[in-house]
C-alpha positions, 0 to 999 in steps of 0.5 A, spaced: 061 274 030 060 270 023 066 268 019 070 271 024 077 268 022 077 272 016 074 278 019 080 277 024 085 276 019 084 282 015 085 287 021 090 284 025 096 286 021 094 293 021 091 293 028 098 290 031 102 295 027 098 301 030 099 298 037 106 297 036 107 304 034 103 306 040 106 302 045 110 304 051 113 297 053 108 297 059 105 290 057 098 293 056 097 298 050 090 301 049 089 306 043 085 312 043 077 311 043 076 313 036 077 306 033 070 306 030 072 312 026 078 308 023 077 307 015 080 300 014 074 296 011 075 290 016 074 295 022 068 298 019 065 291 018 067 289 025 063 296 027 057 294 024 057 287 027 058 290 034 053 295 033 048 290 031 049 285 037 049 291 042 042 294 039 039 287 038 040 285 045 038 292 048 032 291 043 030 284 046 031 286 053 027 292 053 022 289 048 023 295 043 020 294 036 023 298 030 019 304 032 022 304 039 029 303 036 028 309 031 027 314 036 034 312 039 041 314 037 047 310 039 053 314 042 059 309 042 066 309 042 071 303 042 078 302 043 083 297 041 087 293 047 093 289 046 095 285 052 102 282 052 104 275 056 105 276 063 100 282 063 092 283 064 087 289 064 086 292 071 079 292 074 074 297 071 067 299 069 065 304 065 060 310 067 056 314 063 055 308 058 049 303 059 053 297 055 060 294 054 062 290 048 068 286 048 070 282 042 076 278 042 080 279 035 086 274 038 086 269 044 092 268 048 095 261 049 091 256 053 096 254 059 094 247 062 093 248 069 093 256 068 086 256 064 084 263 067 090 266 063 087 272 059 080 270 062 075 276 062 072 276 069 066 279 072 065 281 079 058 281 082 057 287 087 051 285 090 054 279 094 054 283 101 047 285 100 043 279 097 037 276 101 038 268 099 032 264 099 028 259 095 026 264 090 033 266 088 038 261 091 039 257 085 039 261 079 042 259 073 048 263 070 048 269 068 042 271 072 045 268 079 049 271 084 057 271 084 063 272 080 064 269 073 069 268 068 070 267 061 076 265 057 078 269 051 076 265 044 077 269 038 071 271 034 067 271 041 063 277 043 061 279 050 056 284 051 054 286 059 052 292 063 057 297 063 057 298 070 059 291 072 066 291 074 071 287 070 078 285 069 082 281 064 087 276 068 094 276 066 096 272 060 100 265 062 102 263 055 106 267 049 101 270 045 098 276 046 091 278 047 088 283 042 081 285 043 076 291 041 072 294 047 066 298 045 062 302 050 055 304 048 049 308 050 042 310 047 039 317 047 032 319 045 032 323 038 030 329 042 035 329 047 041 327 041 039 333 037 
């Protein structure tokens, strides 16, 4: 996300204050899925970046032009997640959505020898059913077969199919992980009215 350092600095105190008020001491806080309705200017700016990124990806992958996009209506909900050190986000997927976007507001500390702490891990459900031959045995990421993990980096946005199983590995350092997760689906204009 462009100029992410300034963007992240603006909402972080307010976001962490909301999280502190709602925490139950379990090490993982997830807000209600109403983040896109928060009125803070920085949250609304982040919303715009999220929507543009997901819609751009959807348009590119589906070959949609402006007329095609005009016929679709985005339905999205988003929430804030704060993961405390020693904790992670359990395995999940998001049915009833086509895309998931996770934006890293604050990354956890990197701990030498434990680089998977706070990593967003994806699990490939096809492994037991994949016929491998010369046509698909050496596919490059992200098209290949197998599991994949990406280290959390402040300002980065991961967009992936919502049905893909994913989790955040337990944090090893002292800094909490703060993310915004959005789940999105696009419906035809006639179905949305």
